[in-house]
C-alpha positions in Angstrom: -29.4 -48.0 -39.8 -28.3 -44.4 -39.4 -26.4 -45.3 -36.2 -24.7 -48.2 -38.0 -23.6 -45.9 -40.8 -22.2 -43.4 -38.3 -20.2 -46.1 -36.6 -18.8 -47.3 -39.9 -17.9 -43.7 -40.8 -16.2 -43.1 -37.5 -14.3 -46.4 -37.8 -13.1 -45.4 -41.3 -12.1 -41.9 -40.1 -10.1 -43.3 -37.1 -8.4 -45.8 -39.4 -7.4 -43.0 -41.8 -6.1 -40.8 -39.1 -4.0 -43.6 -37.6 -2.6 -44.4 -41.0 -1.6 -40.7 -41.6 0.0 -40.4 -38.1 2.0 -43.6 -38.7 3.4 -42.1 -41.9 4.5 -39.0 -40.0 6.4 -41.0 -37.3 10.2 -40.8 -37.8 11.6 -43.8 -39.5 15.2 -44.8 -40.2 16.9 -46.9 -42.8 18.1 -50.1 -41.2 18.0 -52.7 -44.0 21.1 -54.6 -42.7 20.1 -54.9 -39.1 23.3 -53.6 -37.6 21.5 -51.3 -35.2 18.1 -50.6 -33.8 16.3 -48.0 -31.7 14.1 -48.9 -28.7 10.6 -47.6 -28.0 12.1 -44.5 -26.3 14.0 -43.6 -29.5 17.3 -44.5 -27.9 20.0 -46.4 -29.8 20.4 -49.9 -28.5 24.1 -50.9 -27.8 25.4 -52.5 -31.1 26.3 -56.2 -30.9 29.1 -58.1 -32.6 30.7 -54.9 -33.8 34.3 -56.4 -33.5 33.3 -58.7 -36.4 32.6 -55.6 -38.6 35.2 -53.9 -40.9 38.0 -52.4 -38.9 38.5 -48.8 -40.1 41.5 -47.9 -38.1 42.9 -46.6 -34.8 43.5 -43.1 -33.5 46.2 -42.7 -30.9 46.3 -39.7 -28.6 48.4 -40.6 -25.5 48.2 -38.2 -22.6 52.0 -38.3 -22.4 52.0 -36.5 -25.7 48.8 -34.4 -25.3 47.6 -34.0 -21.7 44.4 -32.4 -23.0 43.5 -35.2 -25.4 39.7 -35.8 -25.5 40.0 -39.6 -25.8 43.2 -41.0 -24.3 44.7 -43.3 -25.3 43.4 -45.4 -28.2 40.3 -45.3 -30.4 39.5 -48.4 -32.4 36.9 -47.6 -35.1 34.6 -50.1 -36.8 32.1 -49.6 -39.7 29.3 -52.0 -40.5 30.1 -54.3 -43.4 27.2 -53.3 -45.7 28.1 -49.6 -45.4 31.8 -50.3 -46.0 30.9 -52.1 -49.2 28.7 -49.2 -50.3 31.5 -46.7 -49.5 34.0 -48.8 -51.5 31.7 -49.0 -54.5 30.2 -45.5 -54.4 32.6 -43.2 -52.6 30.1 -41.8 -50.1 28.3 -43.0 -46.9 24.9 -44.5 -47.4 21.9 -43.7 -45.3 22.0 -45.9 -42.2 25.8 -46.1 -42.0 27.0 -46.8 -38.4 30.4 -46.4 -36.9 31.4 -47.8 -33.5 34.2 -46.3 -31.5 35.8 -48.4 -28.7 38.3 -46.7 -26.4 41.2 -48.5 -24.9 43.7 -47.6 -22.1 47.4 -47.5 -22.8 49.1 -50.8 -22.1 52.8 -51.5 -21.7 55.3 -49.1 -23.3 58.0 -51.7 -23.7 57.8 -54.8 -25.9 60.2 -57.2 -27.7 59.9 -55.0 -30.8 60.9 -51.8 -28.9 59.5 -49.0 -26.8 56.2 -47.4 -27.9 52.5 -47.2 -27.2 50.5 -50.5 -27.0 46.9 -51.1 -26.4 45.6 -52.0 -23.0 42.1 -52.7 -21.7 38.8 -51.5 -23.3 36.8 -49.1 -21.3 34.3 -47.0 -23.4 31.9 -47.5 -26.3 30.2 -45.0 -28.5 28.6 -44.8 -32.0 27.6 -42.5 -34.8 24.9 -43.1 -37.3 24.0 -41.3 -40.6 20.2 -41.0 -40.3 18.9 -38.0 -42.1 15.3 -39.2 -41.7 15.3 -39.4 -37.9 17.7 -36.6 -37.4 17.1 -34.1 -40.3 18.3 -31.1 -38.4 21.9 -32.3 -37.5 24.9 -31.8 -39.8 24.9 -34.4 -42.5 22.3 -36.5 -40.5 25.2 -37.8 -38.3 24.0 -38.3 -34.8 26.1 -39.5 -31.8 25.6 -41.9 -28.9 27.6 -43.1 -25.9 27.0 -46.2 -23.8 29.6 -45.9 -21.1 28.3 -45.5 -17.5 31.2 -44.5 -15.3 29.1 -44.5 -12.1 27.9 -48.0 -12.6 31.2 -49.1 -14.1 29.5 -50.8 -17.0 27.9 -50.1 -20.4 24.3 -49.0 -20.7 22.0 -51.1 -22.9 21.0 -48.0 -24.8 21.9 -44.3 -25.3 19.9 -41.2 -26.1 21.2 -38.9 -28.9 24.0 -36.7 -27.6 23.3 -33.9 -30.0 25.4 -30.8 -29.8 27.8 -32.3 -27.3 29.7 -33.9 -30.3 29.1 -31.4 -33.1 31.9 -29.0 -32.0 34.6 -31.7 -32.3 33.3 -33.2 -35.5 33.0 -29.8 -37.1 36.8 -30.0 -37.5 36.7 -32.9 -39.9 37.8 -32.3 -43.5 34.1 -32.2 -44.5 33.0 -30.1 -41.6 30.8 -32.9 -40.1 30.6 -36.6 -39.7 33.4 -39.1 -39.2 37.1 -38.3 -39.4 37.5 -40.2 -42.6 40.7 -38.5 -43.4 42.4 -40.1 -40.4 41.8 -43.7 -41.5 43.9 -45.0 -44.4 41.7 -48.1 -44.7 38.7 -45.9 -45.6 40.8 -43.6 -47.8 42.2 -46.6 -49.7 38.8 -48.1 -50.2 36.9 -45.0 -51.4 35.4 -45.6 -54.8 37.6 -48.6 -55.4 34.8 -50.8 -56.7 33.8 -54.3 -56.0 37.3 -55.7 -55.5 39.3 -54.9 -52.4 42.3 -52.5 -52.3 44.3 -54.8 -50.0 44.6 -57.3 -52.9 46.9 -55.0 -54.8 50.6 -55.8 -54.8 51.4 -52.1 -54.4 51.5 -50.0 -51.3 51.7 -46.2 -50.9 54.0 -46.6 -48.0 56.5 -48.4 -50.2 56.4 -45.5 -52.7 57.3 -43.2 -49.8 60.3 -45.5 -48.8 61.6 -45.4 -52.4 61.5 -41.6 -52.4 63.6 -41.6 -49.3 66.1 -44.1 -50.7 66.6 -41.9 -53.8 67.2 -38.7 -51.8 
């Protein structure tokens, strides 16, 4: 009887310890299913991101800046749930994910004139706001990259890049996180509410044109 009680006690103790340890494991908010980590804690390469909300494009052609970090185009996407949250609340929710896809420069001449036009895709990276899994990084924003130049393909997952990206992103208007100030789509949508800003019949660019005409 005594041996049975000891076994029961040990079983209860082990169950309690396992439960406490599971509560201490890092978790992340992922209610929308737009990303996931694998068993090693690496971010799995996001899928279907071109169906997300397009946040904008950065253009840093090497012909203009030979030292540009990401020549020549950077297409930015944000997951739809986080975009809706941003639009209604004016800040990024826990679990927001951005995907950045890099493109080479294409032709510089087209029927509409000379300029910079997008060519082939070649690199993929992402950033996630996850203050639970990454409490010690600025704003909880962690960075990942999937491009494998040696194998000439994309890796299925990426470890956190950490400090390698903090220096550049410390130059954002907020001092960390995404370069929101560079993407008019996000600026237009911030705190707009449940409707969408593109449904308005006004455009800030038209206001600027009117000012030029009056000058």
